[in-house]
Biopython code that builds the backbone (N, CA, C, O; Angstrom):
import numpy as np
from Bio.PDB.StructureBuilder import StructureBuilder

atoms = [
    (1, "MET", "N", (-8.888, 2.213, 7.053)),
    (1, "MET", "CA", (-7.662, 1.622, 6.571)),
    (1, "MET", "C", (-6.808, 1.167, 7.754)),
    (1, "MET", "O", (-6.308, 0.042, 7.767)),
    (2, "ARG", "N", (-6.643, 2.041, 8.743)),
    (2, "ARG", "CA", (-5.804, 1.666, 9.885)),
    (2, "ARG", "C", (-6.361, 0.444, 10.604)),
    (2, "ARG", "O", (-5.597, -0.431, 11.012)),
    (3, "ALA", "N", (-7.665, 0.372, 10.763)),
    (3, "ALA", "CA", (-8.274, -0.788, 11.422)),
    (3, "ALA", "C", (-8.040, -2.056, 10.612)),
    (3, "ALA", "O", (-7.738, -3.108, 11.176)),
    (4, "ALA", "N", (-8.176, -1.961, 9.296)),
    (4, "ALA", "CA", (-7.963, -3.123, 8.436)),
    (4, "ALA", "C", (-6.506, -3.568, 8.478)),
    (4, "ALA", "O", (-6.228, -4.766, 8.544)),
    (5, "LEU", "N", (-5.582, -2.627, 8.442)),
    (5, "LEU", "CA", (-4.160, -2.979, 8.510)),
    (5, "LEU", "C", (-3.843, -3.709, 9.814)),
    (5, "LEU", "O", (-3.139, -4.719, 9.810)),
    (6, "GLY", "N", (-4.360, -3.200, 10.918)),
    (6, "GLY", "CA", (-4.135, -3.850, 12.202)),
    (6, "GLY", "C", (-4.762, -5.230, 12.268)),
    (6, "GLY", "O", (-4.182, -6.155, 12.836)),
    (7, "ALA", "N", (-5.942, -5.369, 11.689)),
    (7, "ALA", "CA", (-6.658, -6.652, 11.731)),
    (7, "ALA", "C", (-5.919, -7.752, 10.981)),
    (7, "ALA", "O", (-6.038, -8.924, 11.337)),
    (8, "VAL", "N", (-5.156, -7.394, 9.944)),
    (8, "VAL", "CA", (-4.436, -8.414, 9.168)),
    (8, "VAL", "C", (-2.998, -8.601, 9.646)),
    (8, "VAL", "O", (-2.250, -9.395, 9.074)),
    (9, "GLY", "N", (-2.610, -7.869, 10.698)),
    (9, "GLY", "CA", (-1.291, -8.099, 11.278)),
    (9, "GLY", "C", (-0.215, -7.096, 10.925)),
    (9, "GLY", "O", (0.955, -7.315, 11.239)),
    (10, "TRP", "N", (-0.581, -6.002, 10.280)),
    (10, "TRP", "CA", (0.400, -4.948, 9.995)),
    (10, "TRP", "C", (0.463, -4.036, 11.208)),
    (10, "TRP", "O", (-0.574, -3.716, 11.791)),
    (11, "HIS", "N", (1.649, -3.616, 11.597)),
    (11, "HIS", "CA", (1.781, -2.638, 12.664)),
    (11, "HIS", "C", (2.990, -1.748, 12.390)),
    (11, "HIS", "O", (3.836, -2.054, 11.550)),
    (12, "ASN", "N", (3.043, -0.660, 13.111)),
    (12, "ASN", "CA", (4.111, 0.328, 12.936)),
    (12, "ASN", "C", (4.200, 0.771, 11.479)),
    (12, "ASN", "O", (5.283, 0.792, 10.895)),
    (13, "CYS", "N", (3.064, 1.121, 10.902)),
    (13, "CYS", "CA", (2.983, 1.526, 9.499)),
    (13, "CYS", "C", (3.216, 3.029, 9.368)),
    (13, "CYS", "O", (2.763, 3.806, 10.208)),
    (14, "SER", "N", (3.910, 3.429, 8.333)),
    (14, "SER", "CA", (4.072, 4.851, 8.065)),
    (14, "SER", "C", (4.320, 5.064, 6.579)),
    (14, "SER", "O", (4.820, 4.184, 5.878)),
    (15, "LEU", "N", (3.958, 6.246, 6.123)),
    (15, "LEU", "CA", (4.232, 6.688, 4.761)),
    (15, "LEU", "C", (5.057, 7.962, 4.841)),
    (15, "LEU", "O", (4.795, 8.831, 5.673)),
    (16, "HIS", "N", (6.037, 8.067, 3.984)),
    (16, "HIS", "CA", (6.892, 9.250, 3.930)),
    (16, "HIS", "C", (6.909, 9.755, 2.492)),
    (16, "HIS", "O", (7.117, 8.978, 1.560)),
    (17, "VAL", "N", (6.693, 11.044, 2.314)),
    (17, "VAL", "CA", (6.741, 11.653, 0.991)),
    (17, "VAL", "C", (7.997, 12.517, 0.918)),
    (17, "VAL", "O", (8.163, 13.452, 1.701)),
    (18, "CYS", "N", (8.874, 12.200, -0.022)),
    (18, "CYS", "CA", (10.101, 12.960, -0.216)),
    (18, "CYS", "C", (9.812, 14.226, -1.011)),
    (18, "CYS", "O", (8.761, 14.339, -1.642)),
    (19, "GLN", "N", (10.727, 15.165, -0.983)),
    (19, "GLN", "CA", (10.534, 16.423, -1.695)),
    (19, "GLN", "C", (10.353, 16.226, -3.199)),
    (19, "GLN", "O", (9.686, 17.027, -3.854)),
    (20, "ASP", "N", (10.942, 15.169, -3.743)),
    (20, "ASP", "CA", (10.808, 14.912, -5.182)),
    (20, "ASP", "C", (9.531, 14.149, -5.527)),
    (20, "ASP", "O", (9.310, 13.806, -6.688)),
    (21, "GLY", "N", (8.683, 13.881, -4.518)),
    (21, "GLY", "CA", (7.423, 13.197, -4.752)),
    (21, "GLY", "C", (7.458, 11.698, -4.520)),
    (21, "GLY", "O", (6.412, 11.050, -4.547)),
    (22, "LEU", "N", (8.634, 11.132, -4.293)),
    (22, "LEU", "CA", (8.746, 9.700, -4.018)),
    (22, "LEU", "C", (8.019, 9.383, -2.718)),
    (22, "LEU", "O", (8.243, 10.036, -1.699)),
    (23, "LEU", "N", (7.161, 8.395, -2.755)),
    (23, "LEU", "CA", (6.422, 7.941, -1.581)),
    (23, "LEU", "C", (7.031, 6.629, -1.110)),
    (23, "LEU", "O", (7.132, 5.673, -1.879)),
    (24, "VAL", "N", (7.433, 6.584, 0.140)),
    (24, "VAL", "CA", (8.041, 5.393, 0.716)),
    (24, "VAL", "C", (7.162, 4.918, 1.860)),
    (24, "VAL", "O", (6.824, 5.690, 2.757)),
    (25, "GLY", "N", (6.795, 3.652, 1.824)),
    (25, "GLY", "CA", (5.995, 3.069, 2.882)),
    (25, "GLY", "C", (6.819, 2.121, 3.732)),
    (25, "GLY", "O", (7.744, 1.471, 3.245)),
    (26, "TYR", "N", (6.471, 2.052, 5.010)),
    (26, "TYR", "CA", (7.155, 1.170, 5.955)),
    (26, "TYR", "C", (6.100, 0.433, 6.765)),
    (26, "TYR", "O", (5.102, 1.024, 7.177)),
    (27, "VAL", "N", (6.318, -0.839, 6.991)),
    (27, "VAL", "CA", (5.388, -1.634, 7.796)),
    (27, "VAL", "C", (6.156, -2.769, 8.467)),
    (27, "VAL", "O", (7.149, -3.267, 7.936)),
    (28, "GLU", "N", (5.688, -3.158, 9.621)),
    (28, "GLU", "CA", (6.227, -4.332, 10.295)),
    (28, "GLU", "C", (5.106, -5.358, 10.422)),
    (28, "GLU", "O", (3.958, -5.003, 10.689)),
    (29, "THR", "N", (5.444, -6.627, 10.230)),
    (29, "THR", "CA", (4.492, -7.716, 10.386)),
    (29, "THR", "C", (5.266, -9.014, 10.546)),
    (29, "THR", "O", (6.402, -9.129, 10.085)),
    (30, "ASP", "N", (4.658, -9.974, 11.189)),
    (30, "ASP", "CA", (5.310, -11.275, 11.368)),
    (30, "ASP", "C", (5.231, -12.143, 10.119)),
    (30, "ASP", "O", (6.060, -13.034, 9.934)),
    (31, "ASP", "N", (4.253, -11.898, 9.267)),
    (31, "ASP", "CA", (4.035, -12.699, 8.057)),
    (31, "ASP", "C", (3.646, -11.760, 6.917)),
    (31, "ASP", "O", (2.460, -11.537, 6.674)),
    (32, "PHE", "N", (4.631, -11.214, 6.224)),
    (32, "PHE", "CA", (4.370, -10.202, 5.206)),
    (32, "PHE", "C", (3.482, -10.737, 4.088)),
    (32, "PHE", "O", (2.510, -10.081, 3.714)),
    (33, "ALA", "N", (3.789, -11.897, 3.555)),
    (33, "ALA", "CA", (2.995, -12.462, 2.454)),
    (33, "ALA", "C", (1.557, -12.723, 2.903)),
    (33, "ALA", "O", (0.614, -12.438, 2.164)),
    (34, "GLY", "N", (1.388, -13.259, 4.098)),
    (34, "GLY", "CA", (0.046, -13.516, 4.614)),
    (34, "GLY", "C", (-0.730, -12.230, 4.850)),
    (34, "GLY", "O", (-1.920, -12.150, 4.545)),
    (35, "ALA", "N", (-0.052, -11.225, 5.394)),
    (35, "ALA", "CA", (-0.698, -9.939, 5.645)),
    (35, "ALA", "C", (-1.075, -9.257, 4.334)),
    (35, "ALA", "O", (-2.144, -8.656, 4.227)),
    (36, "GLN", "N", (-0.198, -9.350, 3.337)),
    (36, "GLN", "CA", (-0.515, -8.785, 2.014)),
    (36, "GLN", "C", (-1.746, -9.451, 1.421)),
    (36, "GLN", "O", (-2.637, -8.771, 0.912)),
    (37, "ALA", "N", (-1.801, -10.764, 1.482)),
    (37, "ALA", "CA", (-2.936, -11.498, 0.921)),
    (37, "ALA", "C", (-4.226, -11.150, 1.651)),
    (37, "ALA", "O", (-5.265, -10.953, 1.021)),
    (38, "ALA", "N", (-4.162, -11.073, 2.971)),
    (38, "ALA", "CA", (-5.356, -10.734, 3.746)),
    (38, "ALA", "C", (-5.802, -9.307, 3.451)),
    (38, "ALA", "O", (-6.999, -9.045, 3.341)),
    (39, "MET", "N", (-4.862, -8.391, 3.323)),
    (39, "MET", "CA", (-5.210, -6.999, 3.037)),
    (39, "MET", "C", (-5.788, -6.872, 1.636)),
    (39, "MET", "O", (-6.721, -6.098, 1.422)),
    (40, "ALA", "N", (-5.254, -7.614, 0.689)),
    (40, "ALA", "CA", (-5.751, -7.566, -0.695)),
    (40, "ALA", "C", (-7.208, -7.995, -0.782)),
    (40, "ALA", "O", (-7.912, -7.612, -1.718)),
    (41, "ALA", "N", (-7.666, -8.782, 0.178)),
    (41, "ALA", "CA", (-9.041, -9.280, 0.161)),
    (41, "ALA", "C", (-10.038, -8.309, 0.797)),
    (41, "ALA", "O", (-11.238, -8.586, 0.815)),
    (42, "THR", "N", (-9.565, -7.190, 1.313)),
    (42, "THR", "CA", (-10.472, -6.245, 1.981)),
    (42, "THR", "C", (-11.027, -5.223, 0.998)),
    (42, "THR", "O", (-10.374, -4.862, 0.019)),
    (43, "GLY", "N", (-12.218, -4.773, 1.270)),
    (43, "GLY", "CA", (-12.825, -3.730, 0.454)),
    (43, "GLY", "C", (-12.113, -2.395, 0.600)),
    (43, "GLY", "O", (-12.015, -1.630, -0.360)),
    (44, "VAL", "N", (-11.614, -2.115, 1.804)),
    (44, "VAL", "CA", (-10.924, -0.845, 2.018)),
    (44, "VAL", "C", (-9.651, -0.777, 1.175)),
    (44, "VAL", "O", (-9.288, 0.296, 0.694)),
    (45, "ASN", "N", (-8.979, -1.899, 0.995)),
    (45, "ASN", "CA", (-7.786, -1.917, 0.155)),
    (45, "ASN", "C", (-8.138, -1.608, -1.296)),
    (45, "ASN", "O", (-7.431, -0.844, -1.953)),
    (46, "ALA", "N", (-9.201, -2.182, -1.795)),
    (46, "ALA", "CA", (-9.623, -1.910, -3.174)),
    (46, "ALA", "C", (-9.927, -0.425, -3.362)),
    (46, "ALA", "O", (-9.553, 0.166, -4.376)),
    (47, "ARG", "N", (-10.603, 0.174, -2.386)),
    (47, "ARG", "CA", (-10.904, 1.610, -2.477)),
    (47, "ARG", "C", (-9.629, 2.441, -2.421)),
    (47, "ARG", "O", (-9.485, 3.405, -3.173)),
    (48, "TRP", "N", (-8.704, 2.077, -1.538)),
    (48, "TRP", "CA", (-7.429, 2.795, -1.421)),
    (48, "TRP", "C", (-6.650, 2.709, -2.736)),
    (48, "TRP", "O", (-6.155, 3.720, -3.235)),
    (49, "GLN", "N", (-6.546, 1.511, -3.289)),
    (49, "GLN", "CA", (-5.804, 1.330, -4.541)),
    (49, "GLN", "C", (-6.407, 2.172, -5.663)),
    (49, "GLN", "O", (-5.674, 2.766, -6.454)),
    (50, "ALA", "N", (-7.719, 2.227, -5.736)),
    (50, "ALA", "CA", (-8.382, 3.029, -6.772)),
    (50, "ALA", "C", (-8.096, 4.514, -6.582)),
    (50, "ALA", "O", (-7.904, 5.239, -7.559)),
    (51, "GLU", "N", (-8.066, 4.968, -5.339)),
    (51, "GLU", "CA", (-7.833, 6.391, -5.059)),
    (51, "GLU", "C", (-6.407, 6.826, -5.373)),
    (51, "GLU", "O", (-6.197, 7.942, -5.850)),
    (52, "VAL", "N", (-5.427, 5.970, -5.116)),
    (52, "VAL", "CA", (-4.027, 6.374, -5.273)),
    (52, "VAL", "C", (-3.410, 5.951, -6.609)),
    (52, "VAL", "O", (-2.265, 6.305, -6.889)),
    (53, "ALA", "N", (-4.131, 5.216, -7.423)),
    (53, "ALA", "CA", (-3.565, 4.672, -8.664)),
    (53, "ALA", "C", (-2.979, 5.747, -9.568)),
    (53, "ALA", "O", (-1.940, 5.527, -10.191)),
    (54, "GLU", "N", (-3.619, 6.894, -9.650)),
    (54, "GLU", "CA", (-3.123, 7.933, -10.555)),
    (54, "GLU", "C", (-1.799, 8.539, -10.096)),
    (54, "GLU", "O", (-1.119, 9.204, -10.877)),
    (55, "TYR", "N", (-1.434, 8.316, -8.848)),
    (55, "TYR", "CA", (-0.201, 8.885, -8.305)),
    (55, "TYR", "C", (0.947, 7.891, -8.255)),
    (55, "TYR", "O", (2.062, 8.259, -7.885)),
    (56, "CYS", "N", (0.699, 6.645, -8.618)),
    (56, "CYS", "CA", (1.686, 5.582, -8.434)),
    (56, "CYS", "C", (2.205, 5.038, -9.759)),
    (56, "CYS", "O", (1.559, 5.144, -10.801)),
    (57, "GLU", "N", (3.385, 4.458, -9.677)),
    (57, "GLU", "CA", (3.904, 3.686, -10.806)),
    (57, "GLU", "C", (4.560, 2.441, -10.249)),
    (57, "GLU", "O", (5.008, 2.415, -9.102)),
    (58, "ASP", "N", (4.611, 1.415, -11.071)),
    (58, "ASP", "CA", (5.225, 0.156, -10.665)),
    (58, "ASP", "C", (6.730, 0.329, -10.552)),
    (58, "ASP", "O", (7.282, 1.328, -11.013)),
    (59, "LEU", "N", (7.387, -0.634, -9.945)),
    (59, "LEU", "CA", (8.840, -0.563, -9.812)),
    (59, "LEU", "C", (9.549, -0.519, -11.154)),
    (59, "LEU", "O", (10.670, -0.020, -11.249)),
    (60, "ASP", "N", (8.897, -1.043, -12.204)),
    (60, "ASP", "CA", (9.516, -1.001, -13.533)),
    (60, "ASP", "C", (9.209, 0.312, -14.264)),
    (60, "ASP", "O", (9.553, 0.464, -15.436)),
    (61, "GLY", "N", (8.565, 1.255, -13.577)),
    (61, "GLY", "CA", (8.321, 2.567, -14.155)),
    (61, "GLY", "C", (7.000, 2.732, -14.871)),
    (61, "GLY", "O", (6.710, 3.809, -15.392)),
    (62, "ARG", "N", (6.185, 1.673, -14.908)),
    (62, "ARG", "CA", (4.893, 1.787, -15.584)),
    (62, "ARG", "C", (3.933, 2.563, -14.686)),
    (62, "ARG", "O", (3.618, 2.134, -13.577)),
    (63, "GLY", "N", (3.481, 3.690, -15.173)),
    (63, "GLY", "CA", (2.516, 4.487, -14.434)),
    (63, "GLY", "C", (1.106, 4.107, -14.828)),
    (63, "GLY", "O", (0.904, 3.171, -15.602)),
    (64, "PRO", "N", (0.133, 4.824, -14.302)),
    (64, "PRO", "CA", (-1.266, 4.468, -14.567)),
    (64, "PRO", "C", (-1.664, 4.569, -16.049)),
    (64, "PRO", "O", (-2.588, 3.877, -16.477)),
    (65, "THR", "N", (-1.003, 5.395, -16.820)),
    (65, "THR", "CA", (-1.345, 5.508, -18.244)),
    (65, "THR", "C", (-0.506, 4.598, -19.106)),
    (65, "THR", "O", (-0.696, 4.558, -20.322)),
    (66, "ARG", "N", (0.422, 3.864, -18.512)),
    (66, "ARG", "CA", (1.313, 2.999, -19.303)),
    (66, "ARG", "C", (1.164, 1.536, -18.975)),
    (66, "ARG", "O", (2.078, 0.759, -19.251)),
    (67, "ARG", "N", (0.074, 1.132, -18.409)),
    (67, "ARG", "CA", (-0.114, -0.272, -17.985)),
    (67, "ARG", "C", (-0.483, -1.092, -19.137)),
    (67, "ARG", "O", (-0.686, -2.298, -18.997)),
]
sb = StructureBuilder()
sb.init_structure("model")
sb.init_model(0)
sb.init_chain("A")
sb.init_seg("    ")
for serial, (resi, resn, name, xyz) in enumerate(atoms, 1):
    if name == "N":
        sb.init_residue(resn, " ", resi, " ")
    sb.init_atom(name, np.array(xyz, "f"), 0.0, 1.0, " ", f" {name:<3s}", serial, name[0])
structure = sb.get_structure()
């Protein structure tokens, strides 16, 4: 994952987990939309998304069982 993130232009990446379970991610990049698109095309991203899906919900509150 770290190699893929670096290859698409993401740097200074970190994840923070709050005591209430909120996960906050931080990343720096010169072209966020381009880096997102490039990362979305990687196999490692697909595997990561599948692994963490049960722990995530969308910004509108839809969790994995409410999609």
